[in-house]
C-alpha positions, 0 to 999 in steps of 0.5 A: 470436465463438467458439462452443463448437464452435470452442473447440478449434481452434488459432485459438480457443485462440490467441485465448483464450491472447492474452486471458489474456496481456493480462489477466495483463499488466494485473494485473501492471502494476496490482500493480507500480503499487500496489507502487510507490505503497505503498513510496513512502508507506512511505519518505516518512514516515521520517526525513528525512520527505518530507511532500509525497511522503507527501501525494501518495500519499494520496487527499483522503478517505483514512481512517487507522484505527489502535488510537489512533483514526481520522484522516480526510482527507489533510491531517489525516493529513499534519499528524499525521505532521508533528506527531509529536514522536518519529519512529521510528528503525531502521525495517525492512520485514519483508515486503510483499505487493500485489494489484491493489487494495491492499498490506500492509506489516509492519515493525519500528521503535523509538519514539525517545521511549520506546525501545520496539521496535514492530511494525506491520502496515498494509493500504493500499487503493488507488483511483484511483492513491492510497491511500484507506484505511489500517488499522494494527495496532501492538504493542510487542515488548518 
C-alpha cells in the first residue's frame, strides 16, 4: 500500500511506473488485437471473398447500420455479402485507426455494377473479441 507520504520515495515511484507500464502494455495489446480483427474483416469481404473468415470476425448479434438500412445478425450480414451481385473493385484503404474497443476504416472502391467511384467510412465496435456493431457512411465520388 502506498500512502501520500511515501509517494515520492524511489520504491513508490518505481511501483507507479511499473503499474503504468503494465496498463500501457495491455492497452497496446488490445489495440493490436483489434487492429488485426478489423483488418481481417476488411480483407475478407473483398474478391475473392473469404466468407468463413468474414463470419468469424462477427459477433452473432452484430448490427450493420448503413444509409441503406440495418442488417441484424452475423448470418444475415454474411448472406448479404454473399448475395452482392457486383462486388467492388480496386478497393484502397486510405486510412485506419484503432483504440482499445473499436476501429475505423476509410477506403475507396469502384462499384463494378455501376462503375461509380465510392468512398466509405466504417466504425467497427469490438466486444468479446468480435465485431458487434458496424456503422457505415457511403458516398459517391463522381
